BALOBA-1460 file (C-alpha; in Angstrom, 3 decimals):
// residues 286
<rec num="1" residu="m" x="6.617" y="-44.442" z="55.162"/>
<rec num="2" residu="n" x="6.781" y="-43.146" z="51.596"/>
<rec num="3" residu="a" x="4.779" y="-39.953" z="51.880"/>
<rec num="4" residu="n" x="4.332" y="-37.653" z="48.901"/>
<rec num="5" residu="q" x="6.293" y="-35.054" z="50.850"/>
<rec num="6" residu="i" x="8.013" y="-34.806" z="54.207"/>
<rec num="7" residu="i" x="7.797" y="-31.353" z="55.822"/>
<rec num="8" residu="k" x="10.212" y="-30.405" z="58.599"/>
<rec num="9" residu="f" x="8.747" y="-28.708" z="61.644"/>
<rec num="10" residu="n" x="10.281" y="-28.391" z="65.108"/>
<rec num="11" residu="k" x="13.145" y="-30.599" z="63.822"/>
<rec num="12" residu="q" x="10.592" y="-33.374" z="63.246"/>
<rec num="13" residu="d" x="9.115" y="-34.972" z="60.131"/>
<rec num="14" residu="i" x="5.481" y="-34.380" z="59.149"/>
<rec num="15" residu="p" x="4.373" y="-36.775" z="56.369"/>
<rec num="16" residu="v" x="1.943" y="-35.263" z="53.876"/>
<rec num="17" residu="f" x="0.013" y="-37.235" z="51.246"/>
<rec num="18" residu="f" x="-1.981" y="-35.946" z="48.291"/>
<rec num="19" residu="h" x="-5.553" y="-37.150" z="47.834"/>
<rec num="20" residu="n" x="-7.662" y="-35.733" z="44.992"/>
<rec num="21" residu="n" x="-4.883" y="-33.175" z="44.442"/>
<rec num="22" residu="k" x="-5.169" y="-31.867" z="48.013"/>
<rec num="23" residu="p" x="-2.673" y="-32.267" z="50.883"/>
<rec num="24" residu="y" x="-3.549" y="-34.511" z="53.818"/>
<rec num="25" residu="v" x="-1.548" y="-34.905" z="57.032"/>
<rec num="26" residu="a" x="-0.841" y="-38.340" z="58.539"/>
<rec num="27" residu="m" x="-2.138" y="-37.970" z="62.093"/>
<rec num="28" residu="k" x="-0.341" y="-40.758" z="63.955"/>
<rec num="29" residu="p" x="3.165" y="-39.345" z="63.232"/>
<rec num="30" residu="i" x="2.059" y="-35.864" z="64.403"/>
<rec num="31" residu="c" x="0.700" y="-37.344" z="67.637"/>
<rec num="32" residu="e" x="3.998" y="-39.169" z="68.156"/>
<rec num="33" residu="n" x="5.945" y="-35.960" z="67.426"/>
<rec num="34" residu="i" x="4.005" y="-34.089" z="70.105"/>
<rec num="35" residu="g" x="3.961" y="-36.981" z="72.584"/>
<rec num="36" residu="l" x="0.213" y="-37.635" z="72.485"/>
<rec num="37" residu="n" x="-1.354" y="-41.075" z="72.753"/>
<rec num="38" residu="w" x="-2.430" y="-41.995" z="69.231"/>
<rec num="39" residu="d" x="-5.241" y="-44.385" z="70.222"/>
<rec num="40" residu="g" x="-6.843" y="-41.703" z="72.390"/>
<rec num="41" residu="q" x="-6.592" y="-39.085" z="69.642"/>
<rec num="42" residu="r" x="-7.870" y="-41.510" z="66.999"/>
<rec num="43" residu="q" x="-10.980" y="-42.111" z="69.111"/>
<rec num="44" residu="r" x="-11.397" y="-38.371" z="69.660"/>
<rec num="45" residu="i" x="-11.263" y="-37.757" z="65.888"/>
<rec num="46" residu="q" x="-13.848" y="-40.493" z="65.310"/>
<rec num="47" residu="r" x="-16.203" y="-38.940" z="67.902"/>
<rec num="48" residu="n" x="-16.019" y="-35.494" z="66.278"/>
<rec num="49" residu="h" x="-18.571" y="-35.073" z="63.480"/>
<rec num="50" residu="i" x="-16.469" y="-32.658" z="61.399"/>
<rec num="51" residu="l" x="-13.093" y="-34.382" z="61.842"/>
<rec num="52" residu="s" x="-14.500" y="-37.865" z="61.252"/>
<rec num="53" residu="q" x="-16.144" y="-36.689" z="58.020"/>
<rec num="54" residu="g" x="-12.835" y="-35.339" z="56.790"/>
<rec num="55" residu="t" x="-10.740" y="-38.396" z="57.659"/>
<rec num="56" residu="v" x="-9.248" y="-40.331" z="54.746"/>
<rec num="57" residu="m" x="-7.402" y="-43.645" z="55.005"/>
<rec num="58" residu="i" x="-4.338" y="-43.673" z="52.742"/>
<rec num="59" residu="t" x="-2.236" y="-46.754" z="52.037"/>
<rec num="60" residu="a" x="1.491" y="-46.202" z="51.667"/>
<rec num="61" residu="p" x="4.521" y="-48.511" z="51.557"/>
<rec num="62" residu="s" x="6.758" y="-48.741" z="54.605"/>
<rec num="63" residu="k" x="9.728" y="-50.848" z="55.694"/>
<rec num="64" residu="s" x="7.331" y="-53.504" z="57.007"/>
<rec num="65" residu="g" x="5.069" y="-53.461" z="53.948"/>
<rec num="66" residu="n" x="1.980" y="-51.477" z="52.994"/>
<rec num="67" residu="q" x="0.316" y="-49.637" z="55.876"/>
<rec num="68" residu="e" x="-2.857" y="-47.595" z="56.214"/>
<rec num="69" residu="y" x="-2.611" y="-44.093" z="57.663"/>
<rec num="70" residu="s" x="-5.447" y="-42.041" z="59.055"/>
<rec num="71" residu="c" x="-5.131" y="-38.584" z="57.482"/>
<rec num="72" residu="l" x="-6.856" y="-35.225" z="57.805"/>
<rec num="73" residu="p" x="-6.877" y="-32.326" z="55.312"/>
<rec num="74" residu="i" x="-4.430" y="-29.588" z="56.264"/>
<rec num="75" residu="g" x="-7.378" y="-27.232" z="56.757"/>
<rec num="76" residu="y" x="-8.673" y="-29.439" z="59.584"/>
<rec num="77" residu="l" x="-5.380" y="-29.493" z="61.475"/>
<rec num="78" residu="n" x="-5.983" y="-26.372" z="63.583"/>
<rec num="79" residu="g" x="-9.438" y="-27.589" z="64.610"/>
<rec num="80" residu="w" x="-7.876" y="-30.786" z="65.909"/>
<rec num="81" residu="l" x="-4.887" y="-29.089" z="67.557"/>
<rec num="82" residu="f" x="-6.900" y="-26.427" z="69.389"/>
<rec num="83" residu="g" x="-9.306" y="-29.078" z="70.610"/>
<rec num="84" residu="i" x="-6.522" y="-30.400" z="72.851"/>
<rec num="85" residu="d" x="-6.473" y="-28.750" z="76.279"/>
<rec num="86" residu="v" x="-2.850" y="-27.947" z="77.211"/>
<rec num="87" residu="n" x="-3.807" y="-28.155" z="80.875"/>
<rec num="88" residu="r" x="-4.778" y="-31.808" z="80.528"/>
<rec num="89" residu="v" x="-1.632" y="-33.177" z="78.904"/>
<rec num="90" residu="k" x="1.589" y="-34.322" z="80.519"/>
<rec num="91" residu="p" x="3.754" y="-31.365" z="81.633"/>
<rec num="92" residu="e" x="6.722" y="-32.546" z="79.569"/>
<rec num="93" residu="i" x="4.825" y="-32.195" z="76.262"/>
<rec num="94" residu="k" x="3.062" y="-28.849" z="76.930"/>
<rec num="95" residu="d" x="5.656" y="-26.685" z="75.201"/>
<rec num="96" residu="t" x="5.710" y="-28.896" z="72.110"/>
<rec num="97" residu="l" x="1.910" y="-28.924" z="71.920"/>
<rec num="98" residu="i" x="1.737" y="-25.128" z="72.194"/>
<rec num="99" residu="k" x="4.359" y="-24.727" z="69.477"/>
<rec num="100" residu="y" x="2.334" y="-26.981" z="67.185"/>
<rec num="101" residu="q" x="-0.866" y="-25.076" z="68.034"/>
<rec num="102" residu="l" x="0.693" y="-21.695" z="67.261"/>
<rec num="103" residu="e" x="2.929" y="-22.438" z="64.289"/>
<rec num="104" residu="c" x="2.496" y="-25.856" z="62.654"/>
<rec num="105" residu="y" x="-0.578" y="-25.006" z="60.566"/>
<rec num="106" residu="d" x="1.069" y="-21.833" z="59.200"/>
<rec num="107" residu="v" x="4.135" y="-23.787" z="58.069"/>
<rec num="108" residu="l" x="2.048" y="-26.372" z="56.224"/>
<rec num="109" residu="y" x="-0.399" y="-23.795" z="54.853"/>
<rec num="110" residu="n" x="2.344" y="-21.574" z="53.438"/>
<rec num="111" residu="h" x="4.016" y="-24.568" z="51.820"/>
<rec num="112" residu="f" x="1.007" y="-26.182" z="50.165"/>
<rec num="113" residu="m" x="-2.029" y="-23.934" z="49.866"/>
<rec num="114" residu="p" x="-0.788" y="-21.549" z="47.133"/>
<rec num="115" residu="k" x="-0.383" y="-24.650" z="44.931"/>
<rec num="116" residu="v" x="-3.853" y="-25.894" z="45.866"/>
<rec num="117" residu="a" x="-5.390" y="-22.507" z="45.090"/>
<rec num="118" residu="g" x="-3.760" y="-22.636" z="41.671"/>
<rec num="119" residu="a" x="-5.276" y="-26.063" z="41.042"/>
<rec num="120" residu="h" x="-8.745" y="-24.891" z="42.127"/>
<rec num="121" residu="p" x="-9.168" y="-21.401" z="40.577"/>
<rec num="122" residu="n" x="-12.916" y="-21.248" z="41.298"/>
<rec num="123" residu="t" x="-12.298" y="-20.972" z="45.034"/>
<rec num="124" residu="i" x="-11.513" y="-17.753" z="46.908"/>
<rec num="125" residu="t" x="-8.067" y="-16.209" z="46.587"/>
<rec num="126" residu="l" x="-5.442" y="-16.134" z="49.335"/>
<rec num="127" residu="e" x="-6.330" y="-12.499" z="50.049"/>
<rec num="128" residu="q" x="-10.009" y="-13.403" z="50.330"/>
<rec num="129" residu="q" x="-9.128" y="-16.323" z="52.614"/>
<rec num="130" residu="q" x="-7.413" y="-13.834" z="54.917"/>
<rec num="131" residu="a" x="-10.519" y="-11.631" z="54.770"/>
<rec num="132" residu="i" x="-12.675" y="-14.577" z="55.879"/>
<rec num="133" residu="k" x="-10.294" y="-15.323" z="58.755"/>
<rec num="134" residu="d" x="-10.367" y="-11.681" z="59.853"/>
<rec num="135" residu="a" x="-14.167" y="-11.634" z="59.692"/>
<rec num="136" residu="v" x="-14.307" y="-14.773" z="61.848"/>
<rec num="137" residu="v" x="-12.086" y="-13.088" z="64.449"/>
<rec num="138" residu="r" x="-14.484" y="-10.137" z="64.600"/>
<rec num="139" residu="k" x="-17.536" y="-12.406" z="64.854"/>
<rec num="140" residu="v" x="-15.933" y="-14.386" z="67.702"/>
<rec num="141" residu="q" x="-15.211" y="-11.170" z="69.607"/>
<rec num="142" residu="r" x="-18.593" y="-9.605" z="68.821"/>
<rec num="143" residu="d" x="-20.759" y="-12.668" z="69.612"/>
<rec num="144" residu="k" x="-18.525" y="-14.013" z="72.403"/>
<rec num="145" residu="r" x="-18.304" y="-17.418" z="70.755"/>
<rec num="146" residu="t" x="-15.483" y="-19.895" z="70.220"/>
<rec num="147" residu="y" x="-13.586" y="-20.154" z="66.943"/>
<rec num="148" residu="q" x="-14.574" y="-23.805" z="66.660"/>
<rec num="149" residu="s" x="-18.321" y="-23.061" z="66.867"/>
<rec num="150" residu="v" x="-18.153" y="-20.263" z="64.267"/>
<rec num="151" residu="y" x="-16.121" y="-22.329" z="61.803"/>
<rec num="152" residu="r" x="-18.333" y="-25.382" z="62.359"/>
<rec num="153" residu="e" x="-21.468" y="-23.391" z="61.545"/>
<rec num="154" residu="f" x="-19.723" y="-21.703" z="58.606"/>
<rec num="155" residu="y" x="-18.819" y="-25.089" z="57.095"/>
<rec num="156" residu="n" x="-22.393" y="-26.338" z="57.521"/>
<rec num="157" residu="v" x="-24.003" y="-23.216" z="56.038"/>
<rec num="158" residu="f" x="-21.727" y="-23.071" z="52.987"/>
<rec num="159" residu="d" x="-21.278" y="-26.841" z="52.645"/>
<rec num="160" residu="v" x="-17.478" y="-26.745" z="52.526"/>
<rec num="161" residu="p" x="-14.949" y="-28.758" z="54.566"/>
<rec num="162" residu="r" x="-12.639" y="-25.713" z="54.929"/>
<rec num="163" residu="y" x="-13.043" y="-21.981" z="54.424"/>
<rec num="164" residu="q" x="-10.226" y="-22.099" z="51.825"/>
<rec num="165" residu="e" x="-12.565" y="-24.064" z="49.536"/>
<rec num="166" residu="l" x="-15.354" y="-21.486" z="49.605"/>
<rec num="167" residu="p" x="-16.534" y="-20.868" z="46.008"/>
<rec num="168" residu="l" x="-15.509" y="-17.493" z="44.663"/>
<rec num="169" residu="s" x="-19.141" y="-16.736" z="43.803"/>
<rec num="170" residu="r" x="-20.148" y="-16.976" z="47.493"/>
<rec num="171" residu="f" x="-17.424" y="-14.737" z="48.966"/>
<rec num="172" residu="e" x="-19.656" y="-11.668" z="49.452"/>
<rec num="173" residu="e" x="-22.426" y="-13.868" z="50.846"/>
<rec num="174" residu="a" x="-19.969" y="-15.356" z="53.358"/>
<rec num="175" residu="l" x="-18.849" y="-11.920" z="54.540"/>
<rec num="176" residu="k" x="-22.473" y="-10.896" z="54.965"/>
<rec num="177" residu="w" x="-23.223" y="-14.080" z="56.921"/>
<rec num="178" residu="l" x="-20.263" y="-13.371" z="59.209"/>
<rec num="179" residu="g" x="-21.780" y="-9.933" z="59.863"/>
<rec num="180" residu="d" x="-18.656" y="-8.224" z="58.592"/>
<rec num="181" residu="g" x="-18.810" y="-4.483" z="57.985"/>
<rec num="182" residu="c" x="-15.181" y="-3.846" z="57.109"/>
<rec num="183" residu="y" x="-15.808" y="-4.220" z="53.384"/>
<rec num="184" residu="k" x="-18.517" y="-1.561" z="53.099"/>
<rec num="185" residu="y" x="-16.307" y="1.475" z="52.977"/>
<rec num="186" residu="k" x="-17.727" y="3.047" z="49.816"/>
<rec num="187" residu="n" x="-20.958" y="4.116" z="51.478"/>
<rec num="188" residu="q" x="-19.328" y="5.378" z="54.656"/>
<rec num="189" residu="t" x="-18.183" y="8.905" z="55.379"/>
<rec num="190" residu="q" x="-14.405" y="9.029" z="55.357"/>
<rec num="191" residu="p" x="-12.777" y="10.216" z="58.607"/>
<rec num="192" residu="t" x="-11.065" y="13.613" z="58.651"/>
<rec num="193" residu="q" x="-7.289" y="13.919" z="58.372"/>
<rec num="194" residu="d" x="-7.035" y="14.843" z="62.062"/>
<rec num="195" residu="i" x="-8.915" y="11.704" z="63.063"/>
<rec num="196" residu="l" x="-6.725" y="9.591" z="60.795"/>
<rec num="197" residu="q" x="-3.568" y="11.090" z="62.317"/>
<rec num="198" residu="d" x="-4.811" y="10.342" z="65.834"/>
<rec num="199" residu="l" x="-5.730" y="6.814" z="64.768"/>
<rec num="200" residu="y" x="-2.314" y="6.338" z="63.161"/>
<rec num="201" residu="s" x="-0.570" y="7.374" z="66.397"/>
<rec num="202" residu="f" x="-2.787" y="5.088" z="68.437"/>
<rec num="203" residu="v" x="-2.206" y="2.065" z="66.185"/>
<rec num="204" residu="e" x="1.549" y="2.704" z="66.173"/>
<rec num="205" residu="r" x="1.596" y="2.726" z="69.990"/>
<rec num="206" residu="v" x="-0.462" y="-0.475" z="70.114"/>
<rec num="207" residu="i" x="1.966" y="-2.293" z="67.813"/>
<rec num="208" residu="m" x="5.032" y="-1.064" z="69.737"/>
<rec num="209" residu="c" x="3.484" y="-1.964" z="73.091"/>
<rec num="210" residu="n" x="2.420" y="-5.386" z="71.871"/>
<rec num="211" residu="e" x="5.910" y="-6.074" z="70.532"/>
<rec num="212" residu="e" x="7.378" y="-5.326" z="73.964"/>
<rec num="213" residu="m" x="4.715" y="-7.512" z="75.569"/>
<rec num="214" residu="r" x="5.473" y="-10.305" z="73.099"/>
<rec num="215" residu="v" x="9.061" y="-10.518" z="74.357"/>
<rec num="216" residu="l" x="7.786" y="-10.704" z="77.938"/>
<rec num="217" residu="c" x="5.052" y="-13.150" z="76.956"/>
<rec num="218" residu="e" x="7.456" y="-15.578" z="75.287"/>
<rec num="219" residu="s" x="9.475" y="-15.764" z="78.505"/>
<rec num="220" residu="l" x="6.348" y="-17.270" z="80.083"/>
<rec num="221" residu="r" x="6.814" y="-20.418" z="77.969"/>
<rec num="222" residu="v" x="9.365" y="-21.635" z="80.491"/>
<rec num="223" residu="i" x="7.409" y="-20.512" z="83.559"/>
<rec num="224" residu="d" x="3.816" y="-21.432" z="82.699"/>
<rec num="225" residu="s" x="2.927" y="-22.532" z="79.168"/>
<rec num="226" residu="s" x="-0.842" y="-22.351" z="79.728"/>
<rec num="227" residu="v" x="-0.598" y="-18.716" z="80.876"/>
<rec num="228" residu="f" x="1.634" y="-18.015" z="77.874"/>
<rec num="229" residu="l" x="-0.999" y="-19.376" z="75.484"/>
<rec num="230" residu="s" x="-3.749" y="-17.276" z="77.075"/>
<rec num="231" residu="y" x="-1.707" y="-14.058" z="76.891"/>
<rec num="232" residu="a" x="-0.499" y="-14.884" z="73.383"/>
<rec num="233" residu="n" x="-4.085" y="-15.182" z="72.125"/>
<rec num="234" residu="h" x="-4.918" y="-11.735" z="73.535"/>
<rec num="235" residu="l" x="-1.853" y="-10.183" z="71.888"/>
<rec num="236" residu="v" x="-2.613" y="-11.782" z="68.532"/>
<rec num="237" residu="r" x="-6.188" y="-10.452" z="68.600"/>
<rec num="238" residu="s" x="-4.949" y="-6.962" z="69.412"/>
<rec num="239" residu="n" x="-2.375" y="-7.137" z="66.618"/>
<rec num="240" residu="v" x="-5.020" y="-8.346" z="64.155"/>
<rec num="241" residu="m" x="-7.153" y="-5.268" z="64.838"/>
<rec num="242" residu="a" x="-4.104" y="-3.012" z="64.442"/>
<rec num="243" residu="r" x="-3.178" y="-4.757" z="61.177"/>
<rec num="244" residu="e" x="-6.696" y="-4.301" z="59.785"/>
<rec num="245" residu="l" x="-6.642" y="-0.582" z="60.519"/>
<rec num="246" residu="v" x="-3.181" y="-0.146" z="58.961"/>
<rec num="247" residu="w" x="-4.256" y="-1.845" z="55.748"/>
<rec num="248" residu="k" x="-7.740" y="-0.316" z="55.660"/>
<rec num="249" residu="y" x="-6.435" y="3.264" z="55.828"/>
<rec num="250" residu="d" x="-3.089" y="2.556" z="54.145"/>
<rec num="251" residu="f" x="-1.121" y="4.053" z="57.050"/>
<rec num="252" residu="k" x="2.397" y="5.149" z="56.050"/>
<rec num="253" residu="n" x="5.123" y="7.097" z="57.827"/>
<rec num="254" residu="r" x="6.508" y="10.411" z="56.552"/>
<rec num="255" residu="f" x="8.966" y="8.509" z="54.341"/>
<rec num="256" residu="g" x="6.145" y="6.763" z="52.503"/>
<rec num="257" residu="e" x="6.825" y="3.396" z="54.144"/>
<rec num="258" residu="p" x="3.815" y="1.319" z="55.312"/>
<rec num="259" residu="l" x="3.397" y="1.181" z="59.083"/>
<rec num="260" residu="l" x="3.051" y="-2.600" z="58.678"/>
<rec num="261" residu="d" x="4.038" y="-4.281" z="55.439"/>
<rec num="262" residu="r" x="1.821" y="-6.849" z="53.736"/>
<rec num="263" residu="t" x="4.009" y="-9.767" z="54.855"/>
<rec num="264" residu="c" x="3.628" y="-8.722" z="58.508"/>
<rec num="265" residu="r" x="7.389" y="-8.835" z="58.941"/>
<rec num="266" residu="y" x="8.358" y="-5.159" z="59.149"/>
<rec num="267" residu="v" x="6.999" y="-2.205" z="61.100"/>
<rec num="268" residu="s" x="8.150" y="1.229" z="59.871"/>
<rec num="269" residu="l" x="7.636" y="3.759" z="62.642"/>
<rec num="270" residu="s" x="6.829" y="7.439" z="62.153"/>
<rec num="271" residu="g" x="10.411" y="8.434" z="63.011"/>
<rec num="272" residu="g" x="11.861" y="6.128" z="60.339"/>
<rec num="273" residu="q" x="12.953" y="3.298" z="62.631"/>
<rec num="274" residu="q" x="12.120" y="-0.186" z="61.416"/>
<rec num="275" residu="l" x="11.195" y="-3.163" z="63.596"/>
<rec num="276" residu="t" x="11.280" y="-6.787" z="62.523"/>
<rec num="277" residu="v" x="8.219" y="-8.657" z="63.779"/>
<rec num="278" residu="k" x="6.847" y="-12.179" z="63.485"/>
<rec num="279" residu="p" x="3.925" y="-12.740" z="61.053"/>
<rec num="280" residu="n" x="2.219" y="-15.368" z="63.217"/>
<rec num="281" residu="w" x="1.754" y="-12.759" z="66.002"/>
<rec num="282" residu="f" x="-0.391" y="-10.815" z="63.525"/>
<rec num="283" residu="d" x="-2.225" y="-13.954" z="62.351"/>
<rec num="284" residu="c" x="-0.764" y="-13.183" z="58.963"/>
<rec num="285" residu="q" x="-0.088" y="-15.764" z="56.255"/>
<rec num="286" residu="a" x="3.199" y="-14.259" z="55.058"/>
């Protein structure tokens, strides 16, 4: 297969093609990488209204001649991955599936989407994309809904295939639709310094505790991958709330270092110690 680019993930090749200047992932090779039955997944994609609408057939040369590949936009990849129940696949592929669910999209997104954003300047910025993601997390928690249902409705309301392609002019409207109140600070009374100090201490403890729990949680991969995924989702949600508070109130230690840097890689504690953390555990596009 002569893909436009081959991206390495989990020591495997992920072929990516460009269609209308946007990256699309060849789905059959990803299924084979994970160990999933391609025919079953192809039928599942065809049954899904959103995924089937986004599917593009791309012809590319191979050793045996030209072949057609069923491809999805990178922005659809997580919807497809998280639609696969880890408890219903063969035990020997669970760990690989979970790794793809947690990390594959971030690898592809970080590689391609800054270039796409540059080619489509009328869409929301990377920072605004993160704001939309954060607002979705809050809506899911507040309304007790699934991520898939919120994103599906979002795409229908704003007539976009992915939140990354939301027009810049509709950003505020999208935040309002998501019921997000975290961008209305100007009209709110600012908390006192004592309250901020207490909040800082609380957030610092949450991050430290979650980091210790992350180490324990990752050991569950070997014992029970489905339990690991459940606990991991809870930790990520907790870290997302901590991250939002750090950035909202610009929390810094006494040395002027941010409690959590903007890449979500370093935590600078109040005593000056620095921890190295993993961005994906903060749902952060570093």
